[in-house]
N, C-alpha and C positions, 0 to 999 in steps of 0.2 A: 664790679661783681656782679654787677646786672647786666652787662654785657655777656662776659663769661657764663653765666647761669643761660642767658639766651643761644647762645653758638652750640653750648651742650646739649640741650634739646633738639636742635636743629639738626643735630649729628648723630644723634639718637634716633631722628625719625629715617634718617636716611635711607634709600634700599642699595644693592649693590647690581650697577651698572654692568653689562653685556660687556662694555670697552670704557674701565675704567682709568684715570689717568693721576698719578699723583698731582700734588699741589708744586704749581712753581713757585710761588712761595710759600715756603713753611716754617713750622717751629722749630724744625728740629728733632722733634718725637715722633715724626709719622712711621721710624723706621721701630722702634721701640712697640707704639701702640697696636702695629701691624704683627709683632711677634710674641709681646706679654696677650693679644684676643685669642693665641692658639689656631687659629684660622690657616695661618701658612705651614707648610712640612718643612721641618729644619733636618743637615745632616747628623747625626748624632758623632760619628765622627770623620777624622780625617779619611780620604780616600780617592776613587776616580770611579765616574758614570760609565760605570759595565752597559744597563740599558734601559731605553726611555721609550714608554710608552704611554699613552691615555690613561691607562690603568693602573700603572705601578713607574717606579723607579728603583735601580739596580744599583749598587753604590760597593765597589768592592774598596773596602778598608785596607787600610797603612796593615794592619796587624795581622790580615789572611782570612779576614772574616768576610761572609757576603750578608748586608743589610739590604730589605727589600721594604721599599716606603708604598700605601696604597693612597691613590689620588681618589679623592671623593668626586663625582659625576654626578651635575645636577640632580641632589638629594635635593629632599624639601625642608626645609629650618623652621621651625617655631612660628614665624611671625609668617607663613606662607611664600617665603621667596625663594630661588635658587641657592643651594650652597653647591658652588663649581669651585673645585682647585685644578690652575692652569702650570702645566712644567715649564719653566725657565730655566733648564740645564739642557745641554746637550750631551750625545753621549761622547766618551774621553774626556770630560770636561774632568780639571783636579777642582776638588770641594774639600774647606777646612768645616770643623767641626763646628755648629752653629749658622752655617750659611743655610740661606734660603731655597729652596732645592722647588718650593711649587707655592707659587701665591694664592694663596684664598679668595672668596668673594670681599669686595671693596679692598683688595694689593693690589700695587702693580711692581712690580720687580721688588717685593719683600717693604716697600713701604703702602701706609696708610692711603688709601685711595676714595672718598667718598663722593666724587663727582666726575665732570669734565673743565677742562682749563678753556673756559670761552671769553669770545672779547665780546663786550656788553658797554653799551651807553645808556645812563641816565637823561634821558630827554624825550619832550612830549612830541607824539607822533600824531598829529590829528585827532587826539581825545582820545586815541583807542587804550593808551595806557591810564587811564582815568582811576586814582585813587591806588588800589593794590594790583593791576593787569599787567600784565607785562607780553608782548609780542615779541615772537620765535620766528628764528629765518628757518625755511620752508628745506633747508639742506635738512637742520637738526631731526626733524622728520621723516625724510627719503632717505639719512646714512645710519636711521637707530645709532645716533649719538647718546640720546639721554631715554634710551630702552633696557629694561629690566625684565627677568623671565620671574614670572612669579606660577606654582605649584599649587594646586587646590587640589584636597580628597574628598572626594561625596563616596558615602554610603548608602547602597538600596536594598533594602531588605526583601524577601520573596516567601511571603507565609503560605502558610496552609490555609484556606478558608473551607466553608461548609459547600464549597462547590469544586471543592479542589484544591490542587496550586497554582500560586499565581505563577503568569509567564511574564517574563522579560524579555520586551520585543521593540525592533524599531517601526515595525509596522501601526504607525499612528493615525487614525483615521480623518479624512481633511488636510490634511499635509501633504506638498506636494514633493515627488521625489526629489529634485533638488533642493530642495532642504533638507532633506532624509541620507544626503549622499554621504556626509560625514561619519556617520554614525556606523558602528560594528554591527553585524548580521546576530 
């Protein structure tokens, strides 16, 4: 029971990766978890995919009607992570009711995918991984294998003062132009 509790706490702390992978060894519940979470888009009726773009999927249903599904792109979640859906069907593909049309965050082909399948070794490495330290391959950093996108929202109020309204500007005294180059005008 303690191991299951530790595992569920670690799953709760996972952030959605840019390139997530479903696990090589699973429990059989990965599909059910992904679908029941409500983050994937499922086909409501049998039909044929008419049009696919990054923003929507249109399906011509067998009963003669059309259904358009909106795909969420890089919206902010309550945890400050990126909620992004990826289309997994092609134009002209036949779909059945309940089939996954678009993956959500932390899903891969309709299965729960909380991380990456990595080759790991449990071994000492000249004392660099003492206690709970880990050593990563440089490839993991360069190829963005474990990268995730976080979206933060900041608000700034411009108030009316006795000297007049405050002005929001990028002109900051004693700061070089190189540092200010990424700021808007």
